C-alpha positions in Angstrom: 118.6 63.1 69.8 115.4 63.3 67.8 112.5 65.1 69.4 108.9 63.8 69.2 106.3 66.2 67.9 103.3 65.8 70.1 101.4 68.8 68.8 98.8 66.7 66.8 98.1 64.6 69.9 97.7 67.7 72.1 95.4 69.3 69.5 92.9 66.5 70.0 92.2 67.9 73.5 91.3 71.4 72.2 87.7 72.6 72.1 85.9 71.9 68.8 85.9 75.2 66.9 89.3 76.4 68.1 90.8 72.9 67.4 89.4 72.9 63.9 90.5 76.5 63.2 94.1 75.7 64.4 94.2 72.6 62.2 93.0 74.5 59.2 95.7 77.2 59.8 98.4 74.5 60.0 97.3 73.2 56.5 98.5 76.5 55.0 95.8 76.4 52.4 95.8 79.0 49.6 92.8 81.2 50.0 91.2 82.8 46.9 88.6 84.5 49.1 88.2 87.2 51.6 89.8 88.8 53.6 92.0 90.8 51.3 95.1 90.9 53.5 95.6 87.2 52.4 96.9 85.7 55.7 98.7 89.0 56.4 100.9 89.0 53.3 99.2 92.1 51.9 100.3 94.1 54.9 103.9 93.8 54.2 104.1 96.3 51.4 104.7 99.3 53.7 106.4 99.9 57.1 103.1 100.5 59.0 101.6 97.3 57.6 104.7 95.2 58.4 104.8 96.6 61.9 101.1 95.8 62.4 101.7 92.2 61.1 104.7 91.7 63.3 103.1 93.2 66.4 100.0 91.0 66.4 101.8 87.9 65.0 101.2 85.8 61.9 98.8 83.3 63.5 96.2 85.9 64.1 96.1 86.9 60.4 96.2 83.3 59.2 93.2 82.5 61.5 91.3 85.5 60.0 89.6 83.4 57.3 86.5 83.6 55.1 83.1 82.1 56.1 83.5 79.9 53.0 85.8 77.5 54.8 83.6 74.4 55.1 85.9 72.6 57.6 84.9 75.1 60.3 81.1 74.8 59.8 79.0 78.0 59.6 78.8 80.5 62.4 75.8 82.1 60.7 73.9 78.9 60.2 75.0 77.4 63.5 76.2 74.1 62.0 79.4 72.0 62.1 82.2 72.9 64.5 80.7 76.2 65.4 77.4 74.6 66.4 79.3 72.0 68.5 81.1 74.8 70.3 77.8 76.5 71.2 76.2 73.3 72.2 79.1 72.6 74.6 78.8 76.1 76.0 75.1 75.6 76.7 75.8 72.4 78.6 78.6 74.0 80.7 76.8 77.3 81.4 73.5 75.6 82.2 71.3 76.7 79.2 69.1 74.8 76.7 70.5 76.9 73.8 73.5 79.2 73.6 74.6 81.5 70.8 78.1 83.1 70.6 77.6 86.8 69.8 80.5 88.7 68.3 79.5 92.3 68.9 79.0 92.3 72.6 76.1 92.1 75.0 74.7 95.3 73.5 74.0 93.2 70.4 72.8 90.2 72.4 70.2 92.3 74.1 68.9 93.5 70.8 68.7 89.9 69.5 66.5 89.0 72.4 64.2 91.9 71.7 63.9 91.1 68.0 63.0 87.5 68.9 60.3 88.3 71.4 59.0 91.9 71.1 56.7 93.4 68.4 55.8 97.1 68.0 53.4 98.3 70.8 54.3 95.4 73.2 54.7 96.3 76.8 58.3 95.9 78.1 59.0 96.0 81.9 62.5 97.3 82.2 64.7 98.4 85.1 65.6 102.1 84.7 69.1 101.1 85.7 69.5 99.0 82.5 72.3 99.6 80.0 71.6 101.9 77.1 71.6 98.9 74.7 68.3 97.8 76.2 66.9 101.3 75.7 68.2 101.2 72.1 66.3 97.9 71.6 63.1 99.6 72.9 63.5 102.3 70.2 64.3 99.8 67.4 61.4 97.5 68.2 58.9 100.4 68.9 58.1 98.9 72.3 56.3 100.6 75.1 58.6 100.8 78.2 57.2 100.5 81.7 60.0 101.4 84.1 61.1 99.8 87.3 62.9 102.4 89.4 66.2 101.6 91.2 66.7 102.4 94.9 68.4 105.7 95.7 72.0 105.3 97.1 73.6 107.9 99.3 77.0 107.2 97.9 76.1 107.9 94.3 75.9 104.3 93.0 72.8 103.1 91.1 70.8 100.8 93.3 68.8 97.7 92.4 65.1 97.4 91.9 63.2 96.7 95.1 61.4 93.4 95.2 58.1 95.2 96.0 58.0 96.4 92.4 57.7 92.8 91.1 54.2 92.5 92.5 51.1 92.3 90.3 49.5 95.4 91.9 52.7 97.5 91.5 53.1 96.5 87.8 49.4 97.1 87.0 49.7 100.6 88.6 52.7 101.4 86.5 50.9 100.3 83.3 47.8 102.3 84.2 49.9 105.4 84.8 51.6 105.2 81.4 50.1 107.5 78.8 51.9 105.3 76.1 50.3 102.0 77.1 47.3 101.3 74.9 46.9 97.7 76.0 46.5 98.3 79.7 44.4 95.1 80.2 47.1 92.7 78.9 47.4 89.7 81.2 51.2 89.8 81.0 53.9 92.2 79.8 55.8 90.8 76.9 59.3 91.0 78.2 60.9 91.9 81.6 64.5 93.0 81.7 66.7 93.3 84.7 70.4 94.0 85.2 72.0 91.3 87.3 74.4 92.1 88.8 74.2 95.8 88.9 77.3 97.8 87.8 78.4 98.1 91.4 77.9 94.4 92.2 74.5 94.0 93.8 73.0 90.6 93.0 69.3 89.6 93.0 67.9 86.2 94.0 67.1 85.4 90.4 65.1 82.3 91.2 62.8 84.3 93.5 62.2 86.8 90.7 61.5 84.0 88.2 58.8 82.6 90.5 57.4 86.0 91.3 57.1 87.0 87.6 55.8 83.7 86.3 52.2 85.0 85.9 53.2 88.5 85.0 55.6 88.3 82.0 55.9 86.1 78.8 59.7 86.3 78.7 62.4 87.3 81.2 65.8 88.6 80.4 68.7 89.0 82.8 71.4 91.3 81.5 74.4 89.6 83.1 77.1 91.4 81.2 79.2 91.8 84.3 78.3 88.4 85.8 79.1 85.6 83.3 80.9 83.5 86.0 78.0 82.9 88.4 77.4 79.3 87.3 80.8 78.2 88.4 80.8 78.9 92.1 78.3 77.9 94.8 78.6 81.4 96.3 76.2 82.6 93.5 73.7 79.7 93.8 70.1 80.6 92.8 71.3 84.1 91.9 71.8 83.9 88.2 69.5 83.4 85.1 70.5 79.9 84.1 70.3 78.6 87.7 69.0 75.0 87.6 66.1 76.0 89.9 63.5 75.5 87.1 64.4 71.8 86.6 64.8 71.1 90.3 61.5 72.6 91.4 59.3 72.1 88.3 57.6 75.4 88.7 55.6 77.0 85.9 58.1 79.7 85.0 58.6 81.9 81.9 61.4 81.3 79.3 64.5 83.0 80.6 67.4 84.6 78.6 70.8 85.6 79.9 73.1 87.9 78.0 76.7 87.8 79.2 79.8 89.8 78.2 82.2 86.9 78.3 85.0 89.3 77.8 84.3 91.6 80.8 85.1 89.3 83.7 85.9 86.1 82.0 88.6 85.3 79.4 87.4 85.9 75.9 88.4 88.7 73.6 86.6 92.1 73.7 83.3 92.1 71.9 82.7 88.5 72.8 79.4 87.7 74.4 77.1 84.7 75.0 73.3 84.6 74.7 71.9 81.8 76.8 68.2 80.6 76.7 66.1 78.2 78.7 62.7 77.4 77.5 60.9 77.3 80.8 57.8 75.5 81.8 54.9 77.9 81.3 52.7 76.5 78.5 51.7 79.9 77.1 55.2 81.2 76.8 57.1 79.0 74.3 59.7 80.5 72.0 60.2 79.4 68.4 63.9 78.9 68.2 63.9 79.6 64.5 62.8 83.1 65.4 65.8 83.4 67.7 68.1 82.2 64.9 66.6 84.8 62.5 66.9 87.6 65.1 70.6 86.6 65.6 71.2 86.7 61.8 69.6 90.1 61.7 72.3 91.5 64.0 75.3 89.4 62.9 78.0 90.3 60.5 78.2 88.0 57.4 82.0 88.3 57.8 82.6 87.2 61.4 86.1 87.4 62.9 86.9 83.8 63.6 89.5 84.4 66.4 86.7 86.1 68.4 84.5 83.0 68.0 87.5 80.8 68.9 88.2 82.8 72.1 84.6 82.0 73.3 85.2 78.3 72.6 88.4 78.4 74.5 86.8 80.3 77.4 84.2 77.6 77.6 86.8 74.9 77.9 88.7 76.8 80.6 85.5 77.3 82.6 84.7 73.6 82.3 88.1 72.5 83.5 89.0 75.3 86.0 85.9 77.5 86.5 85.5 76.9 90.2 89.2 77.3 91.0 89.4 80.5 89.0 86.4 82.2 90.6 87.3 80.9 94.0 90.8 82.4 93.7 89.3 85.7 92.4 87.0 85.9 95.4 89.8 85.2 97.8 92.0 87.8 96.2 89.2 90.4 96.4 88.5 89.6 100.0 92.2 89.9 100.9 92.3 93.3 99.2 89.1 94.4 101.1 90.7 93.4 104.4 93.9 95.2 103.6 91.9 98.4 102.9 90.1 98.0 106.2 93.3 97.4 108.2 95.0 100.4 106.7 91.9 102.5 107.5 92.1 101.3 111.1 95.7 102.3 111.4 95.1 105.7 109.9 92.1 106.3 112.1 94.2 105.9 115.2 96.3 108.8 114.0 93.1 110.8 113.2 94.0 110.6 109.5 91.9 109.8 106.4 91.8 106.7 104.2 89.6 105.0 101.7 86.6 102.8 102.8 85.6 99.6 101.0 81.8 99.7 100.4 80.9 96.4 102.0 79.2 94.7 105.0 81.0 95.1 108.3 83.2 92.4 109.8 83.7 90.2 106.8 85.7 87.1 107.8 84.7 84.1 105.6 84.1 84.0 101.9 81.9 80.9 101.5 78.7 82.3 103.1 76.8 84.6 100.8 74.6 85.8 103.7 77.7 87.6 105.1 77.4 89.8 102.0 73.7 90.5 102.4 72.2 93.9 102.1 70.0 94.0 105.2 67.3 96.5 106.2 69.3 97.6 109.2 72.7 97.9 107.4 73.9 101.5 107.3 76.8 100.7 105.1 74.6 100.3 102.0 73.4 103.9 101.9 70.0 102.5 100.7 66.6 101.7 102.0 66.6 97.9 101.9 63.3 96.0 102.3 62.9 92.7 104.1 61.9 90.9 100.8 64.7 92.3 98.6 67.1 89.3 99.2 70.2 91.0 97.8 73.9 90.3 98.2 77.1 92.1 97.2 79.4 90.5 94.8 82.9 90.3 96.4 84.6 90.7 92.9 83.3 94.2 92.4 85.2 96.4 94.9 84.0 99.9 95.3 86.2 102.3 97.3 84.6 105.3 98.9 86.6 108.5 99.2 86.1 110.8 102.1 83.3 113.4 101.9 79.9 111.6 102.1 77.8 110.4 105.1 75.5 107.4 104.9 72.5 109.8 104.6 74.0 111.6 101.5 74.9 114.6 103.6 78.5 115.8 102.9 81.3 116.3 105.4 83.5 119.4 105.6 86.5 117.4 104.4 86.4 115.4 101.2 88.4 114.0 98.3 86.6 113.8 95.0 87.1 110.5 93.2 87.9 112.0 89.8 91.2 113.5 91.3 92.1 110.0 92.6 91.3 108.5 89.2 93.5 111.0 87.4 96.4 110.2 89.7 95.9 106.4 89.3 95.9 106.8 85.5 99.1 108.8 85.7 100.5 105.8 87.5 99.2 103.3 84.9 96.3 102.1 87.1 92.9 102.2 85.4 89.7 101.8 87.5 86.5 100.5 85.8 84.4 103.6 86.6 84.0 106.3 89.1 81.3 108.4 90.7 81.8 111.7 92.5 83.1 109.9 95.6 83.6 106.3 94.6 85.8 104.2 92.4 85.1 100.7 91.1 87.7 98.0 90.7 87.0 94.6 89.1 88.7 91.6 90.5 88.6 89.3 87.4 90.1 85.8 87.4 93.3 87.3 85.8 94.0 89.7 88.7 97.2 88.6 90.5 98.3 89.2 94.0 101.1 91.3 92.5 98.6 93.6 90.8 96.6 93.9 94.0 99.7 94.9 95.9 100.5 97.5 93.3 97.0 99.0 93.6 97.5 99.3 97.4 100.9 100.8 96.9 99.6 103.4 94.5 96.7 104.3 96.8 99.1 104.8 99.7 101.3 106.9 97.4 98.3 109.2 96.5 97.8 109.8 100.2 101.4 110.8 100.6 101.2 113.1 97.6 98.0 114.6 99.0 99.6 115.1 102.4 102.6 116.8 100.8 100.2 119.0 98.6 102.3 117.9 95.6 101.9 120.3 92.6 99.0 119.5 90.3 101.4 119.9 87.3 103.5 117.0 88.7 100.8 114.4 88.1 98.4 116.1 85.8 100.9 117.8 83.4 98.6 117.8 80.4 95.7 119.4 82.3 98.0 121.9 83.9 99.5 122.8 80.6 96.1 123.2 78.9 94.7 125.4 81.7 97.8 127.1 83.3 95.8 130.0 84.8 93.4 127.6 86.6 95.9 125.2 88.1 99.1 127.3 88.3 100.7 127.0 91.8 98.0 124.6 92.9 98.6 121.4 94.8 96.7 118.2 95.1 95.3 119.1 98.5 94.3 122.5 97.3 92.5 121.0 94.3 90.6 118.5 96.5 89.6 121.3 98.8 88.3 123.5 96.1 86.5 120.8 94.2 84.9 119.3 97.3 83.7 122.7 98.4 82.0 123.2 95.0 80.3 119.8 95.1 79.2 120.3 98.8 77.8 123.7 98.1 75.7 122.2 95.3 74.7 119.2 97.5 75.7 116.9 94.7 75.2 113.6 96.5 71.5 114.2 97.3 71.0 115.1 93.7 72.6 111.8 92.6 70.5 109.8 95.1 67.3 111.4 93.7 68.1 110.9 90.0 65.9 107.9 89.4 63.3 108.4 92.1 61.0 110.5 90.0 61.1 109.7 86.3 60.4 112.4 83.7 57.0 112.5 81.9 56.7 110.2 78.9 55.4 112.7 76.3 55.7 110.5 73.2 57.0 107.0 72.5 60.8 106.7 72.4 60.8 105.6 68.8 58.6 108.5 67.7 60.9 111.0 69.3 63.9 109.4 67.7 62.2 109.3 64.3 61.8 113.1 64.6 65.5 113.3 63.8 65.1 111.9 60.3 61.9 113.8 59.7 63.5 117.2 60.4 61.4 117.9 63.4 64.2 118.6 65.9 66.2 121.4 67.1 69.0 122.0 69.6 68.4 124.2 72.6 70.6 125.2 75.5 70.3 123.1 78.5 69.0 126.0 80.5 66.1 126.2 78.1 65.3 122.5 78.0 62.6 122.2 80.7 59.3 121.4 79.1 60.9 120.3 75.8 60.8 116.7 74.6 64.2 114.9 74.3 65.2 113.2 71.0 68.3 111.4 72.4 69.1 109.4 75.5 71.1 111.5 77.9 73.5 109.5 80.1 76.8 109.8 81.9 79.2 107.1 80.7 80.2 104.8 82.3 78.0 103.1 83.3 75.7 104.1 80.5 72.4 104.4 82.3 70.1 107.1 80.9 68.7 109.9 83.0 66.5 111.1 80.1 65.0 108.8 77.4 63.9 109.8 74.0 60.3 111.0 74.2 60.6 112.1 77.8 60.0 115.7 78.7 62.8 117.6 80.4 61.5 118.2 83.9 61.4 121.6 85.7 64.6 123.5 86.3 64.6 122.7 90.0 64.2 118.9 89.5 67.0 116.5 90.5 67.7 115.6 86.9 68.1 119.2 85.6 70.0 120.3 88.7 72.4 117.3 88.1 72.9 118.2 84.4 73.4 121.9 85.1 75.8 121.1 87.9 77.9 119.0 85.6 78.0 121.8 83.1 79.1 124.2 85.8 81.6 121.7 87.2 83.2 121.3 83.7 83.7 125.1 83.5 85.0 125.4 87.0 87.4 122.4 86.8 88.3 121.9 83.2 90.0 118.6 82.5 87.9 116.7 85.0 84.6 116.6 83.2 82.2 113.6 83.0 81.6 112.0 79.7 78.0 112.5 78.6 76.2 110.8 75.7 73.4 112.7 74.1 74.7 116.2 74.9 76.4 118.5 72.4 79.0 120.8 73.8 80.1 124.2 72.4 83.0 126.3 73.5 83.0 130.1 73.5 85.5 132.3 75.3 86.9 129.4 77.2 83.5 128.3 78.5 81.6 125.1 77.7 77.9 125.2 77.0 75.6 122.1 77.0 73.0 121.7 74.2 70.3 119.0 73.9 68.3 117.9 70.9 64.5 118.3 71.3 61.4 118.0 69.2 60.1 121.2 67.7 57.2 122.4 69.9 54.7 122.5 67.1 55.7 119.1 65.6 55.2 116.8 68.5 52.9 114.0 67.3 
C-alpha cells in the first residue's frame, strides 16, 4: 500500500523562519559560500570529525548556512522571514518591537545601553544586577547610581526596596555620588532592575513603571530568568511587557525587557529576546533605527541559524501551549514544595533534621499570587519587608535551606553546609542551578517531569541516609579525597559537615553575607577609567590582605549568580568591613576545605606550599586620575 507524504502540508503550519529554513535544507542546494564544513561533508575526513557529525546529526550541519541565502531574509537587517519571526514574537510576548539576540541576555543588556546611554549619563541600577549590566556601564562610560538590595539572613540577594524608587531617595543618591557631574538632571537616563531576582522574588513591575515615570528616561527590566511571565495570570502586572500601559494610559517611560529564552523556556543556549515598548511619555521616545544600529554593533555577521530557528519555534510553542506549560510547571513545583514540607514534618516528629523550602507558610492553592507574598510580618523571608514593597515569590524557583541558620542570621550548633550537599548531588547526576553557604536553588522549568522531581526527592533522602551513616567522604567525593588524602582520609560525611559548619559558624558567615550590599564601597574613580588603567599600564596586583584603601580594576564577584561585591573604580573598604571579611573568609575556607571552593571572577589565585593566596588588580597609588 502506497503511503502519502504529508510533510509539505505539515510544514505549512511551522513558524516562518524555521519553516523557511527547513524548506531550504530540503532543497539540498549546493553552497559555494560559508561555512567551510559544507553541510558537514568536510568533517568526514577524520574519525573525530565523523563522530562529531554523527553525534549531532546531519540536519544541524545542513541548517548551518551562510547569511547570503536570500530565501531566509536577513537576520542582521531584520527583513524577510527573520523579520516576520520577530514580529510574531513581539505580538505574542506583548511588545511593540522584538529582536532575537543570539549571544544571550548579557549581549541584549549591552544593546539597550548602546541605544540609550551616552558617556557621562546617569544610570540608576540595582546593585543586585548581573555583571553584564556592569560591563555595559564600563563600555558606555556611564555614571552608576546604585540601588541597594535588601539583606537576607539566609544568604540570598534580596530585592530593592520600593522606598528607593522615590524622588527624594534618588536625588540623595545622586548628590552623594562624587562621580555625578550632572546632579541637577531632571531624570536619570536609564534605570535597570533584575526581575525576578535570582532566587525568584518578583516586583510589581507596573507599580515601578508608574513610580519612575517622572524620574527616568528609559526603564530596563532584566528578565533573564523570567521570560514566561506573559503566559500565566499568576504573574499579571509583574513583568515588563505587561499591558498596563495601554490599559491605563499613564504617561510612562519606554520600557525594555531582556529575556534569556533558553534559561526557563525552550530555546537553545545563548538565545535571548530583547523586547521594547515605546511608552507614552512625550519626552522619552526612542529612535528605533538607533536600536537597530546598537543591535548590529553587538551581533555577529555570521549568525548560527539553528539558534534563530529555536527562538522562532519557542515563540510558536508559547503561542499554542504557553499557559498549559507554565501552569503545569507551577503545579509540579508546588507538589515538590509540599513533599519537602511533609517529609520535614515526619522527620521533626522523630527529632531529626531535613531540608526546608524557602517559601510562605501553609501554601495550599497555586492560583492566588498573594499567597506567595513577602509580607512585613513574615519571618520566613529573612528580610525586612516594607508595606509598599509589593513582592511575591515565584513558585518555579525552589530554594532549599539546609540546617544551620536562624531567621535572624544567627547560626545554630548543628548545620549542614550546602556545598557538601551539592557535591553529593553532582555525584548522583543531579545539578542544582546555584548554591549559597546554606541554600540550594532548583529551577522548575516547563520541561521538568514528575519523574525528575521524584528522583530529586529520592536523592535528597539518600543524602540524609548517607549522612546518618557517616559514609566515607571518599565514597562520594573520590576525586577530592584522592587530591587531598591527608585532609579527608578516614573522614565521613557527617564529620565533614560538622567541621565545615564549625568553621563557618565561628566566622559568623551568614551575618557577613547579609551585610554585603548594605554599605557600598567608596567610588574613587569612574568604572571605565579604572578599567582603562589596565591598558595604560597603571595597575598592579596586590595580596588581598593588602587591598584595603586600593582602587579595584576589575569586578569581583562570586559566580553564580554573578553579582559584583566590588566594582571597577571602587576602593577596597577597611579590613574589618563585611566585604573584606567575606573575601578573606572565602580564601581561608578554600585553604581549610580544598575542593569545595567558591568560583570567583576578578581574583587571581596563586598556590604555594599547598596553600592558595588571593590577589586583586588595583590602580597604582600614584597613577589614579
